[in-house]
Backbone as a printed PyTorch tensor [residue, N CA C, xyz], in Angstrom:
tensor([[[  0.8400,  -1.1760,   0.0000],
         [  0.0000,   0.0000,   0.0000],
         [  0.8870,   1.2420,   0.0000]],

        [[  0.5720,   2.1990,  -0.8720],
         [  1.3160,   3.4500,  -0.9230],
         [  0.5570,   4.4750,  -0.0970]],

        [[  1.2320,   5.0520,   0.8770],
         [  0.6100,   6.0800,   1.7010],
         [  0.8880,   7.4480,   1.1080]],

        [[ -0.1570,   8.2530,   1.0470],
         [ -0.0220,   9.6000,   0.5130],
         [  0.5300,  10.5100,   1.6110]],

        [[  1.6170,  11.2330,   1.3360],
         [  2.1380,  12.1710,   2.3270],
         [  1.0810,  13.1980,   2.6970]],

        [[  1.1370,  13.7100,   3.9340],
         [  0.1240,  14.6290,   4.4380],
         [  0.1290,  15.9880,   3.7580]],

        [[  1.2440,  16.4150,   3.2130],
         [  1.3100,  17.7540,   2.6260],
         [  1.0770,  17.7570,   1.1100]],

        [[  0.3830,  16.7570,   0.6100],
         [  0.0880,  16.6760,  -0.8160],
         [ -1.1320,  17.5450,  -1.1250]],

        [[ -1.0370,  18.3350,  -2.1710],
         [ -2.1390,  19.1750,  -2.6170],
         [ -2.9480,  18.3680,  -3.6290]],

        [[ -4.2560,  18.3170,  -3.4230],
         [ -5.1130,  17.5840,  -4.3580],
         [ -5.0710,  18.2570,  -5.7260]],

        [[ -5.0330,  17.4750,  -6.7970],
         [ -4.9120,  18.0550,  -8.1320],
         [ -6.2330,  18.6130,  -8.6600]],

        [[ -6.1610,  19.7550,  -9.3080],
         [ -7.3180,  20.2850, -10.0220],
         [ -7.4890,  19.4830, -11.3040]],

        [[ -6.3670,  19.2050, -11.9400],
         [ -6.3540,  18.4820, -13.2050],
         [ -5.6490,  17.1540, -12.9900]],

        [[ -6.2870,  16.0690, -13.4030],
         [ -5.6130,  14.7760, -13.3780],
         [ -4.6010,  14.7810, -14.5220]],

        [[ -3.3580,  14.3670, -14.2210],
         [ -2.3360,  14.4150, -15.2530],
         [ -1.3800,  13.2500, -15.1230]],

        [[ -1.1570,  12.5680, -16.2160],
         [ -0.2090,  11.4610, -16.2600],
         [  1.1980,  11.9790, -15.9760]],

        [[  1.9350,  11.2750, -15.1480],
         [  3.2980,  11.6780, -14.8310],
         [  3.3740,  12.7950, -13.8050]],

        [[  2.2950,  12.9920, -13.0800],
         [  2.2500,  14.0600, -12.0850],
         [  3.3690,  13.8970, -11.0570]],

        [[  3.8700,  15.0350, -10.6090],
         [  4.9180,  15.0430,  -9.5800],
         [  4.3400,  15.3390,  -8.1980]],

        [[  3.0340,  15.2190,  -8.0240],
         [  2.4340,  15.6710,  -6.7680],
         [  2.9400,  14.9180,  -5.5410]],

        [[  3.2920,  13.6550,  -5.6700],
         [  3.7920,  12.9260,  -4.5030],
         [  5.2340,  13.2740,  -4.1600]],

        [[  5.9750,  13.7670,  -5.1300],
         [  7.3750,  14.1190,  -4.8800],
         [  7.6060,  15.6270,  -4.8680]],

        [[  6.5640,  16.4080,  -5.1370],
         [  6.7010,  17.8670,  -5.2190],
         [  7.2840,  18.4960,  -3.9540]],

        [[  6.8390,  18.0990,  -2.7560],
         [  7.4340,  18.7250,  -1.5650],
         [  8.9530,  18.5150,  -1.4860]],

        [[  9.3980,  17.3110,  -1.8120],
         [ 10.8380,  17.0330,  -1.7750],
         [ 11.5620,  17.7500,  -2.9140]],

        [[ 11.0160,  17.6880,  -4.1080],
         [ 11.6410,  18.3700,  -5.2520],
         [ 11.7760,  19.8740,  -4.9940]],

        [[ 10.7760,  20.4510,  -4.3620],
         [ 10.8010,  21.8980,  -4.1340],
         [ 11.9730,  22.3210,  -3.2650]],

        [[ 12.4530,  21.4350,  -2.4260],
         [ 13.6040,  21.7650,  -1.5710],
         [ 14.9010,  21.8920,  -2.3790]],

        [[ 14.8630,  21.4220,  -3.6150],
         [ 16.0550,  21.4640,  -4.4650],
         [ 16.0020,  22.5720,  -5.5170]],

        [[ 14.9330,  23.3550,  -5.5040],
         [ 14.8280,  24.4760,  -6.4340],
         [ 15.6340,  25.6380,  -5.8640]],

        [[ 16.5450,  26.1120,  -6.6520],
         [ 17.3920,  27.2260,  -6.2290],
         [ 16.5210,  28.4630,  -6.0560]],

        [[ 16.6700,  29.1370,  -4.9270],
         [ 15.9060,  30.3690,  -4.6880],
         [ 16.3410,  31.4280,  -5.6890]],

        [[ 15.3590,  31.9770,  -6.3770],
         [ 15.6050,  33.0340,  -7.3330],
         [ 14.3660,  33.9160,  -7.4040]],

        [[ 14.3780,  34.9040,  -8.2600],
         [ 13.2640,  35.8480,  -8.3150],
         [ 12.0130,  35.2630,  -8.9620]],

        [[ 12.1750,  34.3570,  -9.9050],
         [ 11.0290,  33.8310, -10.6370],
         [ 11.2070,  32.3400, -10.9000]],

        [[ 10.1240,  31.6060, -10.7010],
         [ 10.0930,  30.1780, -11.0110],
         [  9.4720,  30.0240, -12.3960]],

        [[ 10.0960,  29.2550, -13.2560],
         [  9.5680,  29.0110, -14.5990],
         [  9.2880,  27.5200, -14.7370]],

        [[  8.0220,  27.2110, -15.0390],
         [  7.5830,  25.8320, -15.2240],
         [  7.2310,  25.6490, -16.6950]],

        [[  8.1050,  24.9860, -17.4720],
         [  7.8450,  24.8500, -18.9130],
         [  6.7680,  23.8220, -19.2470]],

        [[  6.5090,  22.8830, -18.3480],
         [  5.5280,  21.8260, -18.5960],
         [  4.5780,  21.7620, -17.4180]],

        [[  3.5730,  22.6100, -17.4030],
         [  2.6900,  22.7480, -16.2470],
         [  1.9350,  21.4620, -15.9310]],

        [[  1.4320,  20.7610, -16.9540],
         [  0.6730,  19.5350, -16.7070],
         [ -0.3730,  19.7710, -15.6450]],

        [[ -0.3270,  18.9780, -14.5730],
         [ -1.2630,  19.1100, -13.4680],
         [ -0.8710,  20.1650, -12.4500]],

        [[  0.2370,  20.8440, -12.6670],
         [  0.6350,  21.9530, -11.7960],
         [  1.0970,  21.5550, -10.4090]],

        [[  1.5940,  20.3490, -10.2580],
         [  1.9580,  19.8360,  -8.9340],
         [  3.0420,  20.6470,  -8.2380]],

        [[  3.9390,  21.2430,  -8.9920],
         [  5.0530,  21.9680,  -8.3740],
         [  4.6790,  23.3770,  -7.9180]],

        [[  3.6650,  23.9540,  -8.5070],
         [  3.3620,  25.3590,  -8.2240],
         [  3.1270,  25.6850,  -6.7490]],

        [[  2.3770,  24.8770,  -5.9980],
         [  2.1690,  25.2310,  -4.5880],
         [  3.4420,  25.1380,  -3.7380]],

        [[  4.4450,  24.4710,  -4.2260],
         [  5.6590,  24.2250,  -3.4380],
         [  6.8650,  25.0150,  -3.9300]],

        [[  6.6550,  25.9440,  -4.8140],
         [  7.7810,  26.6020,  -5.4730],
         [  8.5850,  27.5170,  -4.5570]],

        [[  8.0230,  28.0230,  -3.4440],
         [  8.7230,  28.8710,  -2.4770],
         [  9.2780,  30.1420,  -3.1070]],

        [[  8.7010,  30.5570,  -4.2110],
         [  9.1150,  31.7610,  -4.9230],
         [  7.8180,  32.5000,  -5.2580]],

        [[  7.7820,  33.7960,  -5.0190],
         [  6.5210,  34.5290,  -5.1620],
         [  6.0840,  34.7510,  -6.6040]],

        [[  6.9950,  34.7280,  -7.5480],
         [  6.6570,  34.9750,  -8.9390],
         [  6.8990,  33.7070,  -9.7540]],

        [[  5.9440,  33.3860, -10.6270],
         [  6.0970,  32.1720, -11.4320],
         [  5.5060,  32.3770, -12.8180]],

        [[  6.0690,  31.6690, -13.7740],
         [  5.5580,  31.6200, -15.1330],
         [  5.3960,  30.1420, -15.4580]],

        [[  4.2000,  29.7900, -15.9310],
         [  3.9460,  28.3950, -16.2800],
         [  3.4870,  28.3330, -17.7260]],

        [[  3.9200,  27.2930, -18.4310],
         [  3.5290,  27.1440, -19.8310],
         [  3.4040,  25.6700, -20.1720]],

        [[  2.9590,  25.4160, -21.3750],
         [  2.8750,  24.0570, -21.8870],
         [  2.6360,  24.1560, -23.3810]],

        [[  2.7820,  23.0460, -24.0740],
         [  2.5880,  23.0230, -25.5210],
         [  1.1290,  22.7680, -25.8930]],

        [[  0.3040,  22.3540, -24.9400],
         [ -1.0930,  22.0140, -25.2070],
         [ -1.9630,  23.2460, -24.9420]],

        [[ -2.4840,  23.8870, -25.9890],
         [ -3.2310,  25.1450, -25.8160],
         [ -4.4200,  25.0370, -24.8670]],

        [[ -5.1830,  23.9510, -24.9640],
         [ -6.3560,  23.8280, -24.0960],
         [ -5.9650,  23.6960, -22.6230]],

        [[ -4.8060,  23.1160, -22.3570],
         [ -4.3080,  23.0300, -20.9880],
         [ -3.9230,  24.4170, -20.4750]],

        [[ -3.2390,  25.1840, -21.2890],
         [ -2.8710,  26.5520, -20.9170],
         [ -4.1340,  27.3860, -20.7030]],

        [[ -5.1190,  27.2500, -21.6090],
         [ -6.3750,  27.9840, -21.4540],
         [ -7.0780,  27.6020, -20.1570]],

        [[ -7.0530,  26.3190, -19.8290],
         [ -7.6860,  25.8680, -18.5930],
         [ -6.9950,  26.4700, -17.3770]],

        [[ -5.6710,  26.4490, -17.3440],
         [ -4.9510,  27.0310, -16.2060],
         [ -5.2280,  28.5260, -16.0910]],

        [[ -5.3580,  29.2130, -17.2120],
         [ -5.7120,  30.6340, -17.1520],
         [ -7.1020,  30.8300, -16.5640]],

        [[ -8.0270,  29.9440, -16.9090],
         [ -9.3700,  30.0100, -16.3150],
         [ -9.3190,  29.7260, -14.8110]],

        [[ -8.5230,  28.7430, -14.4130],
         [ -8.3910,  28.4180, -12.9880],
         [ -7.8510,  29.6280, -12.2330]],

        [[ -6.8800,  30.2830, -12.8280],
         [ -6.2730,  31.4630, -12.2010],
         [ -7.2450,  32.6430, -12.1550]],

        [[ -7.9460,  32.8970, -13.2520],
         [ -8.7570,  34.1050, -13.3730],
         [-10.2330,  33.9370, -13.0300]],

        [[-10.7660,  32.7340, -13.1820],
         [-12.2080,  32.5010, -12.9940],
         [-12.4810,  31.1810, -12.2660]],

        [[-11.9520,  31.0050, -11.0630],
         [-12.1060,  29.7130, -10.3880],
         [-13.5660,  29.3150, -10.1410]],

        [[-14.4340,  30.2760,  -9.8760],
         [-15.8530,  29.9430,  -9.6600],
         [-16.4860,  29.3960, -10.9370]],

        [[-16.1590,  29.9920, -12.0670],
         [-16.6890,  29.4960, -13.3380],
         [-16.1600,  28.0950, -13.6280]],

        [[-14.8880,  27.8550, -13.3220],
         [-14.3010,  26.5230, -13.5240],
         [-15.0870,  25.4890, -12.7230]],

        [[-15.3440,  25.7930, -11.4530],
         [-16.0820,  24.8690, -10.5900],
         [-17.5030,  24.6510, -11.1090]],

        [[-18.1290,  25.7140, -11.5700],
         [-19.5080,  25.6230, -12.0670],
         [-19.5820,  24.8230, -13.3670]],

        [[-18.6440,  25.0510, -14.2640],
         [-18.6170,  24.3090, -15.5300],
         [-18.4130,  22.8110, -15.2710]],

        [[-17.5320,  22.4950, -14.3300],
         [-17.3260,  21.0850, -13.9680],
         [-18.6180,  20.5000, -13.4010]],

        [[-19.2490,  21.2430, -12.4960],
         [-20.4890,  20.7820, -11.8630],
         [-21.5690,  20.4840, -12.9010]],

        [[-21.7090,  21.3630, -13.8950],
         [-22.7260,  21.1560, -14.9290],
         [-22.5000,  19.8460, -15.6860]],

        [[-21.2720,  19.5720, -16.0680],
         [-20.9750,  18.3440, -16.7970],
         [-21.1260,  17.1220, -15.8830]],

        [[-20.6670,  17.2590, -14.6350],
         [-20.7900,  16.1690, -13.6560],
         [-22.2520,  15.8070, -13.4450]],

        [[-23.0920,  16.8220, -13.2820],
         [-24.5210,  16.5820, -13.0510],
         [-25.1480,  15.8640, -14.2450]],

        [[-24.7960,  16.2900, -15.4440],
         [-25.2970,  15.5960, -16.6320],
         [-24.8720,  14.1350, -16.6340]],

        [[-23.6200,  13.8810, -16.2540],
         [-23.1190,  12.5040, -16.2070],
         [-23.9310,  11.6750, -15.2160]],

        [[-24.2350,  12.2420, -14.0580],
         [-25.0070,  11.5290, -13.0490],
         [-26.4390,  11.2780, -13.5170]],

        [[-27.0340,  12.2810, -14.1610],
         [-28.4360,  12.1970, -14.5700],
         [-28.6560,  11.3730, -15.8260]],

        [[-27.7040,  11.4490, -16.7720],
         [-27.9260,  10.8560, -18.0890],
         [-27.0690,   9.6350, -18.3830]],

        [[-26.0280,   9.3980, -17.6030],
         [-25.1990,   8.2220, -17.8120],
         [-23.9390,   8.4750, -18.6090]],

        [[-23.1880,   7.3980, -18.8390],
         [-21.8450,   7.4930, -19.4090],
         [-21.7900,   8.0340, -20.8370]],

        [[-22.9090,   8.0440, -21.5560],
         [-22.8860,   8.6060, -22.9070],
         [-22.5520,  10.0920, -22.8960]],

        [[-22.8040,  10.7490, -21.7700],
         [-22.4610,  12.1740, -21.6450],
         [-20.9600,  12.3700, -21.8310]],

        [[-20.1720,  11.4500, -21.2790],
         [-18.7180,  11.5480, -21.4340],
         [-18.3470,  11.6370, -22.9140]],

        [[-18.9320,  10.7730, -23.7140],
         [-18.5980,  10.7190, -25.1350],
         [-19.1370,  11.9420, -25.8930]],

        [[-20.2560,  12.4820, -25.4400],
         [-20.7570,  13.7300, -26.0270],
         [-19.7900,  14.8780, -25.7220]],

        [[-19.3220,  14.9420, -24.4810],
         [-18.3660,  15.9800, -24.1030],
         [-17.0660,  15.7980, -24.8910]],

        [[-16.6360,  14.5550, -25.0310],
         [-15.4120,  14.2890, -25.7970],
         [-15.5640,  14.7300, -27.2440]],

        [[-16.7000,  14.4220, -27.8650],
         [-16.9510,  14.8650, -29.2430],
         [-16.9650,  16.3880, -29.3350]],

        [[-17.6040,  17.0230, -28.3720],
         [-17.6450,  18.4880, -28.3430],
         [-16.2350,  19.0600, -28.2190]],

        [[-15.4500,  18.4840, -27.3210],
         [-14.0770,  18.9480, -27.1390],
         [-13.2750,  18.8190, -28.4330]],

        [[-13.4300,  17.7030, -29.1240],
         [-12.6680,  17.4900, -30.3560],
         [-13.0350,  18.4920, -31.4450]],

        [[-14.2360,  19.0500, -31.3810],
         [-14.6440,  20.0730, -32.3450],
         [-14.2070,  21.4700, -31.9150]],

        [[-14.2830,  21.7550, -30.6070],
         [-14.1130,  23.1350, -30.1290],
         [-12.8300,  23.3800, -29.3430]],

        [[-12.2310,  22.3270, -28.7790],
         [-11.0700,  22.4240, -27.8770],
         [-11.4040,  23.2760, -26.6480]],

        [[-12.6790,  23.2260, -26.2250],
         [-13.1360,  23.9650, -25.0510],
         [-12.4040,  23.4950, -23.8050]],

        [[-11.8320,  24.4280, -23.0760],
         [-11.0350,  24.0790, -21.8950],
         [-11.8610,  23.4500, -20.7750]],

        [[-13.1580,  23.7730, -20.6840],
         [-13.9850,  23.1770, -19.6370],
         [-14.3460,  21.7270, -19.9860]],

        [[-14.5410,  21.4660, -21.2700],
         [-14.7030,  20.0700, -21.6930],
         [-13.4190,  19.2950, -21.3930]],

        [[-12.2920,  19.9120, -21.6820],
         [-10.9870,  19.2850, -21.4240],
         [-10.8380,  18.9330, -19.9460]],

        [[-11.2070,  19.8630, -19.0740],
         [-11.1430,  19.6030, -17.6320],
         [-11.9710,  18.3830, -17.2670]],

        [[-13.1950,  18.3470, -17.7280],
         [-14.0770,  17.2250, -17.4230],
         [-13.4700,  15.9090, -17.9060]],

        [[-12.9030,  15.9290, -19.1000],
         [-12.2820,  14.7160, -19.6350],
         [-11.0940,  14.2800, -18.7820]],

        [[-10.2760,  15.2360, -18.3110],
         [ -9.1110,  14.8630, -17.4950],
         [ -9.5400,  14.2230, -16.1810]],

        [[-10.7050,  14.6040, -15.6680],
         [-11.1830,  14.0810, -14.3930],
         [-11.9410,  12.7700, -14.5410]],

        [[-12.3460,  12.4050, -15.7600],
         [-13.2060,  11.2280, -15.9380],
         [-12.6580,  10.1670, -16.8800]],

        [[-11.5650,  10.4430, -17.5950],
         [-11.0460,   9.4450, -18.5340],
         [-10.2370,   8.3720, -17.7920]],

        [[ -9.9600,   7.2940, -18.4810],
         [ -9.2200,   6.1730, -17.9060],
         [ -7.8590,   6.6560, -17.3880]],

        [[ -7.6690,   6.4980, -16.0960],
         [ -6.4130,   6.8150, -15.4070],
         [ -5.9290,   8.2500, -15.6110]],

        [[ -6.8170,   9.1450, -16.0080],
         [ -6.4210,  10.5360, -16.2210],
         [ -5.4060,  10.7020, -17.3380]],

        [[ -5.3630,   9.7490, -18.2550],
         [ -4.3780,   9.7990, -19.3360],
         [ -4.9170,  10.5870, -20.5200]],

        [[ -4.2340,  11.6480, -20.8580],
         [ -4.6170,  12.4940, -21.9780],
         [ -4.0040,  11.8800, -23.2330]],

        [[ -4.8590,  11.3880, -24.1010],
         [ -4.3940,  10.7000, -25.3060],
         [ -5.0850,  11.2870, -26.5250]],

        [[ -4.2860,  11.5440, -27.5650],
         [ -4.8030,  12.0550, -28.8270],
         [ -4.4520,  11.0720, -29.9350]],

        [[ -5.3440,  10.9620, -30.9220],
         [ -5.0320,  10.1300, -32.0760],
         [ -4.2490,  10.9440, -33.1020]],

        [[ -3.9300,  10.3500, -34.2470],
         [ -3.1120,  11.0350, -35.2470],
         [ -3.8250,  12.2250, -35.8790]],

        [[ -5.1440,  12.3030, -35.7100],
         [ -5.9110,  13.4460, -36.2110],
         [ -5.9940,  14.5730, -35.1700]],

        [[ -5.3280,  14.3850, -34.0330],
         [ -5.3620,  15.4020, -32.9950],
         [ -6.6150,  15.3750, -32.1440]],

        [[ -7.3450,  14.2660, -32.1910],
         [ -8.5710,  14.1410, -31.4110],
         [ -8.3030,  13.3950, -30.1120]],

        [[ -8.8900,  13.8930, -29.0400],
         [ -8.8130,  13.2120, -27.7570],
         [ -9.5510,  11.8930, -27.9150]],

        [[ -8.9130,  10.7860, -27.5320],
         [ -9.5600,   9.4980, -27.8040],
         [ -9.5510,   8.5210, -26.6350]],

        [[ -9.2320,   8.9650, -25.4370],
         [ -9.2970,   8.0440, -24.3010],
         [-10.7550,   7.8350, -23.9120]],

        [[-11.0470,   6.6560, -23.3580],
         [-12.4140,   6.3370, -22.9590],
         [-12.6570,   6.7210, -21.4960]],

        [[-13.8940,   6.6190, -21.0980],
         [-14.2850,   6.9620, -19.7290],
         [-13.8390,   5.8730, -18.7650]],

        [[-13.4150,   6.2960, -17.6030],
         [-13.0310,   5.3670, -16.5360],
         [-14.2850,   5.0350, -15.7410]],

        [[-14.8640,   3.8830, -16.0200],
         [-16.1580,   3.5260, -15.4220],
         [-16.0360,   2.9400, -14.0180]],

        [[-14.8480,   2.5220, -13.6060],
         [-14.6950,   1.8670, -12.3070],
         [-14.1560,   2.7870, -11.2170]],

        [[-14.0130,   4.0550, -11.5300],
         [-13.4860,   5.0130, -10.5530],
         [-14.5330,   6.1010, -10.3680]],

        [[-14.8620,   6.4390,  -9.1200],
         [-15.8470,   7.5020,  -8.9340],
         [-15.2810,   8.8500,  -9.3900]],

        [[-16.1350,   9.6410,  -9.9880],
         [-15.7590,  10.9730, -10.4400],
         [-15.8650,  11.9040,  -9.2430]],

        [[-14.8990,  12.8050,  -9.0980],
         [-14.8780,  13.6930,  -7.9490],
         [-16.1520,  14.5420,  -7.9030]],

        [[-16.7440,  14.5990,  -6.7230],
         [-17.9590,  15.3610,  -6.4860],
         [-17.6870,  16.8550,  -6.7070]],

        [[-18.6400,  17.5910,  -7.2960],
         [-18.4290,  19.0200,  -7.5670],
         [-18.1320,  19.8490,  -6.3130]],

        [[-18.6950,  19.4820,  -5.1720],
         [-18.4080,  20.2330,  -3.9380],
         [-16.9510,  20.0570,  -3.5290]],

        [[-16.4560,  18.8500,  -3.6340],
         [-15.0530,  18.5820,  -3.3500],
         [-14.1790,  19.2870,  -4.3760]],

        [[-14.5790,  19.2150,  -5.6340],
         [-13.7970,  19.8550,  -6.6950],
         [-13.7200,  21.3590,  -6.4720]],

        [[-14.8220,  21.9740,  -6.0650],
         [-14.8270,  23.4170,  -5.8100],
         [-13.8030,  23.7790,  -4.7360]],

        [[-13.7190,  22.9690,  -3.6950],
         [-12.7280,  23.2080,  -2.6370],
         [-11.3000,  23.0920,  -3.1760]],

        [[-11.0800,  22.1340,  -4.0550],
         [ -9.7530,  21.9420,  -4.6410],
         [ -9.3660,  23.1530,  -5.4900]],

        [[-10.3060,  23.6310,  -6.3110],
         [-10.0340,  24.7940,  -7.1620],
         [ -9.7420,  25.9930,  -6.2910]]])
């Protein structure tokens, strides 16, 4: 059994390869400087532990960057958008996941992307050769409740 350290910050975004379990230790090795630069934000595990007041975060995935900007600038809207999709999933069933996925593949909407990261198999962000998100829904794992998610955001 792997025990989660007590100072772990719950992720807003599920992300493959997350450093959240090692972030507290890694942060002790970041040289103190004026600005922290995170070139691969992913799930943002390092940001709470950076010990530097100024930070710049980026990534190559536009919808991920757009989502982080929404989290930073409009956290209430992020929580509400997640809640709306979550409620549909509860009321209408797993086909909602695939509707959201289809919508995301057409629009690259960051709120659809968030929902997919929280509900796809193992939180793995996968695209096919056409650039379409193609991971399936994780049916054996409970989806985080919107009230809990709001607290995390």
